[in-house]
DOVEX-803045 format. One line per field, with one value per residue: x, y, z of N, C-alpha, C, O in turn; residue number from 1; residue in one letter. Coordinates in steps of 0.02 Angstrom, whole numbers, plus 32768, in hexadecimal, padded with zeros to 4 digits. Example, Ala and Ser with C-alpha at 12.3 -4.5 7.8 and 13.67 -1.06 7.14 Angstrom:
2
n_u <- [8294;8282]
n_v <- [7EE4;7F90]
n_w <- [8186;8162]
ca_u <- [8267;82AC]
ca_v <- [7F1F;7FCB]
ca_w <- [8186;8165]
c_u <- [8294;8285]
c_v <- [7F5B;8002]
c_w <- [8186;818A]
o_u <- [82C8;829E]
o_v <- [7F5A;8039]
o_w <- [81A7;8192]
nr <- [1;2]
rest <- [A;S]
***
This chain:
98
n_u <- [6BF7;6B56;6ABC;6A21;6978;68ED;6851;67B4;6725;66C0;6641;65F7;6560;6544;6599;65E2;65B0;6620;6692;66ED;672A;6762;67C2;6812;6843;688B;68F0;6934;6959;69AB;6A04;6A04;6A40;6A10;6975;6900;6873;680C;67AF;6700;66D0;6661;65B3;654D;64CE;6453;645F;6474;6463;645C;6419;6375;6303;62D6;6254;6272;62F7;637B;636D;63C6;63FA;63F3;6442;64BC;64D5;64E1;654D;65B2;65C4;65EF;6666;66B4;66CA;6718;6783;67B6;67E9;6847;68A4;690B;68FC;6909;68A9;684E;67E1;6743;66C6;664B;6667;666F;65EF;6594;65CE;65C6;653A;6515;6549;64F8]
n_v <- [F96D;F982;F94A;F981;F959;F9B5;F9AD;F9EE;FA11;F99D;F97E;F90A;F8B1;F8F4;F901;F938;F8EA;F87B;F8B5;F86B;F813;F874;F8AB;F83B;F82C;F8A4;F88D;F823;F85C;F8C9;F88B;F88E;F88A;F89F;F8B7;F92F;F954;F9DD;FA00;FA03;F97F;F930;F959;F973;F9AC;F98F;F9B0;FA36;FAD8;FB44;FB2C;FB1E;FA9F;FA1B;F9BC;F962;F947;F8D8;F88B;F893;F811;F7CD;F822;F812;F788;F789;F7E1;F79B;F72C;F76F;F7AD;F73C;F70F;F778;F76F;F6F2;F70E;F771;F74C;F77B;F800;F8A9;F909;F99C;F9EB;FA33;FAB7;FA76;F9F6;F9F9;FA11;F9BA;F9BC;FA43;FA52;F9FE;FA42;FAAC]
n_w <- [0744;0784;073F;0744;0756;076A;07B2;07B8;081E;0821;0854;0873;088A;0815;07AC;0714;067F;062F;0663;06B1;0653;0601;0658;066E;05EB;05DF;063F;0601;0584;05A9;05FA;0689;0733;07AF;0800;0830;088A;0890;08F2;0927;0911;092B;091A;097B;097D;09B9;0A3F;0A41;0A7D;0A2C;09B7;097A;09AC;0940;08FE;089A;08A4;08DD;097F;0A1D;0A3E;09C2;0972;09B3;099B;090F;0901;0945;08F2;087E;08AA;08C3;0841;080A;0861;083F;07C2;07DE;084F;08A4;08B7;08F2;0964;0978;09E8;09C9;09D4;09C4;09EE;0A78;0AA4;0AEE;0B6F;0B91;0B8E;0BF6;0C60;0C74]
ca_u <- [6BC0;6B15;6A87;69E7;6934;68C1;680B;678B;66DD;669A;65FB;65D7;654E;652F;65D4;65D4;65B9;665C;66CB;671D;6751;6789;67FC;683E;6863;68BE;6928;6959;6975;69E0;6A30;6A09;6A55;69EC;6931;68E7;682D;680C;6776;66BB;66CD;661A;6589;652B;6494;641C;6469;6488;6432;645E;63EE;6333;62F4;62B0;6238;6290;633E;6383;6373;6408;6412;63FC;647C;64F7;64E0;64F9;6590;65E0;65D2;6616;66A9;66D7;66DE;6750;67BB;67D3;680F;687D;68A9;693D;68F1;6907;6867;6840;679A;6722;668D;6615;667C;6664;65AA;6575;65E9;65A8;64F3;6510;655E;64C4]
ca_v <- [F99B;F961;F95A;F97D;F95F;F9D4;F99D;FA1A;FA12;F964;F983;F8C8;F88A;F920;F90B;F942;F8AC;F879;F8D7;F839;F7FE;F8AE;F8AF;F802;F83C;F8D7;F86C;F7FC;F889;F8F3;F860;F8AB;F85B;F8B0;F8D1;F954;F969;FA20;FA0D;F9F5;F93B;F91E;F995;F97E;F9D8;F97E;F9CF;FA7B;FB0B;FB79;FB1B;FB09;FA58;FA0C;F978;F938;F939;F89E;F899;F88A;F7CC;F7BE;F847;F7F1;F74A;F79B;F7FE;F766;F707;F79A;F7B5;F6FD;F70E;F7A6;F754;F6BC;F72C;F79B;F733;F79D;F848;F8D4;F928;F9D8;F9EF;FA71;FACB;FA44;F9BA;F9FE;FA24;F994;F9D4;FA85;FA49;F9E0;FA73;FAE1]
ca_w <- [0751;078B;070F;0771;073C;079C;07A3;07E2;0828;0808;086C;086F;084F;07DE;0782;06CC;0659;0607;0683;06C6;0619;05ED;0685;065C;05AC;05ED;0661;05D0;0551;05C4;0623;06CC;0766;07EC;07F6;086A;0887;08AD;091E;0912;08F8;092E;0916;09BB;0972;09E6;0A81;0A38;0A90;09FA;097F;0990;09A3;0904;0904;0866;08B4;0909;09C6;0A3A;0A37;097B;095A;09D0;0976;08CC;0908;0959;08B5;0852;08C7;08B8;07FB;0802;0887;0818;078B;07F9;0894;08CC;08B1;092D;0966;09A0;09F7;09B6;09FD;09C0;0A12;0AC1;0AB3;0B25;0BAE;0B9E;0B9C;0C38;0C93;0C7C]
c_u <- [6B7E;6AE5;6A46;69A6;690A;6879;67E0;6742;66B7;6650;65D5;659A;653A;6568;65C0;65E0;65F9;669A;6700;6749;677C;67C9;682C;6865;689A;68FC;6954;697D;69B1;6A0F;6A3B;6A1D;6A34;69A7;691C;689F;6827;67CE;6733;66B6;6685;65F1;6568;64EF;645D;6423;647E;6452;642D;642E;63AA;6328;62C9;6294;6255;62D8;6343;6387;63BA;6423;641F;6439;64BD;6508;64FC;6540;65C4;65F5;65FE;665E;66D2;66F1;671A;678E;67DD;67FE;684C;688A;68DB;6936;68F4;68C5;6867;67F5;677F;66E7;6653;6627;666F;661D;658B;658E;65CB;655F;64E9;6520;6529;6491]
c_v <- [F974;F978;F94C;F987;F97B;F9C9;F9C6;FA08;F9D8;F969;F941;F8C7;F8B3;F92D;F90E;F900;F8B0;F896;F8A5;F823;F837;F8B4;F875;F811;F871;F8B9;F847;F82A;F8B0;F8CD;F87D;F876;F868;F8CB;F8F3;F968;F9AA;FA31;FA00;F9B1;F924;F95E;F9A5;F9AE;F9CD;F99E;FA18;FAAC;FB42;FB6B;FB06;FABF;FA4F;F9C5;F948;F925;F8FC;F8B5;F889;F844;F7BA;F7E2;F827;F7B1;F758;F7B6;F7C9;F73D;F72F;F7A4;F776;F6F9;F73C;F78D;F71A;F6D7;F753;F788;F758;F7E9;F86B;F8FB;F966;F9D8;FA33;FA80;FA9A;FA06;F9BE;FA13;F9FC;F9AC;FA17;FA7F;FA2C;FA11;FAA9;FACE]
c_w <- [0752;0755;0734;074A;0774;0785;07D3;07E4;0807;0818;0863;089D;0813;07AD;0738;06A7;062D;0628;0699;068B;05FF;0617;067A;061D;05B5;060E;062F;059E;056B;05F4;0669;06FF;07AA;07D9;0837;085C;08AF;08D5;08FE;08EF;08F6;0930;0959;09B5;09A6;0A2B;0A7C;0A4E;0A5B;09C0;0999;0981;0964;090B;08D0;0875;08E1;0952;09DE;0A2F;09EE;095E;0974;09A9;0931;08D0;0919;091B;0886;0869;08BC;0870;07EE;0827;0861;07DF;07A3;0842;08C0;08CA;08F4;092A;0993;09AD;09E4;09E2;09FA;09EA;0A5D;0AD4;0AEB;0B69;0BC2;0BB0;0BE2;0C6F;0CA0;0CB0]
o_u <- [6B72;6AE5;6A35;699F;6903;6866;67E7;6725;6693;6626;659B;65A1;6520;6566;6593;6615;6605;66D1;673C;6786;67B5;67FF;6869;68A1;68D0;6934;6991;69B8;69E3;6A3C;6A74;6A0C;6A3D;69A0;6924;6890;683C;67BC;672E;669C;666F;6609;6568;64E1;643D;63F1;6497;6419;63FF;641C;63A5;6341;629C;62BA;6250;62F3;6315;63A1;63E4;645C;6452;6460;64EE;6542;652B;656B;65FB;6630;662E;668C;670E;6729;6749;67C5;681A;6831;687F;687D;68D5;6965;68E5;68AC;687E;67CD;67A0;66D8;662C;65FA;6665;6611;6569;6567;65BA;6547;64BB;6508;652E;6463]
o_v <- [F94A;F9B2;F913;F9B6;F95B;F9DB;F9C0;F9F2;F9E2;F95B;F941;F8DD;F898;F95F;F8EB;F8E1;F8E2;F891;F8B3;F821;F82C;F8C0;F87F;F803;F86D;F8C9;F84A;F820;F8B7;F8EA;F884;F83B;F841;F8F1;F8D7;F989;F9AD;FA6C;F9F5;F9AB;F907;F993;F9DF;F9D3;F9FC;F9A7;FA35;FAA9;FB6B;FB9A;FAE0;FAA5;FA77;F997;F90B;F8F7;F8EE;F8EB;F873;F83C;F79B;F7C6;F822;F7A6;F736;F7A5;F7CA;F72E;F714;F7A4;F77A;F6E1;F728;F794;F714;F6BA;F756;F7B0;F755;F80D;F84E;F90B;F963;F9C7;FA66;FA5B;FA96;F9E6;F98A;FA26;FA19;F9AF;FA22;FAA2;FA3F;FA0A;FACE;FAF5]
o_w <- [0727;0740;0743;0724;07A9;074D;080F;07B2;07D6;07EE;084E;08D6;07E2;0789;0721;06AF;060B;060C;0693;0691;05EA;05FD;067C;0619;0597;05FC;0632;058F;0549;0612;0680;06F6;07D9;07A9;086D;082B;08E9;08DB;08C1;08B8;08C4;0946;096D;09E4;09BD;0A4E;0AAC;0A36;0A5C;099B;09C9;094F;0957;091C;08D9;0856;0908;0961;09B7;0A19;09DE;0938;0950;0998;091B;08A7;08FF;0912;0869;0841;08AD;0865;07CC;080E;0864;07CE;0780;086F;08FD;08DA;0928;08F4;09CC;0981;09ED;0A11;0A2A;0A06;0A7D;0B0D;0B16;0B99;0BFC;0BDD;0C06;0CA7;0CD1;0CBC]
nr <- [1;2;3;4;5;6;7;8;9;10;11;12;13;14;15;16;17;18;19;20;21;22;23;24;25;26;27;28;29;30;31;32;33;34;35;36;37;38;39;40;41;42;43;44;45;46;47;48;49;50;51;52;53;54;55;56;57;58;59;60;61;62;63;64;65;66;67;68;69;70;71;72;73;74;75;76;77;78;79;80;81;82;83;84;85;86;87;88;89;90;91;92;93;94;95;96;97;98]
rest <- [M;A;R;I;L;C;V;G;D;L;H;I;P;C;V;R;P;G;Y;L;Q;F;C;R;D;L;R;K;E;F;K;T;D;T;T;V;F;L;G;D;I;V;D;E;H;A;V;S;P;A;H;P;A;S;P;D;A;P;G;T;K;E;E;Y;T;Q;A;F;S;G;V;K;E;W;N;A;A;F;P;K;A;K;I;C;L;G;N;H;D;D;R;P;Y;R;A;A;A;Q]
***
């Protein structure tokens, strides 16, 4: 029987502090053999039409750089994970289509 670790809503670069270590600990404690990310891997706040722009929020390039770094860290910890895309993950595509 498969032992699956389900990880939800990272929203990188806005990921909750300590969440990566928490997920690593769960994998070890429950000896999971499969990891599934349940969407919203990246936040994409900078291109969201649903949220008002904030001068304190990172711009598109800065958010991309932070997200890229964060995704690399999670990928190193869970290199064979399966990924479902969420509504935040396809924001750039939706914004480009408008």
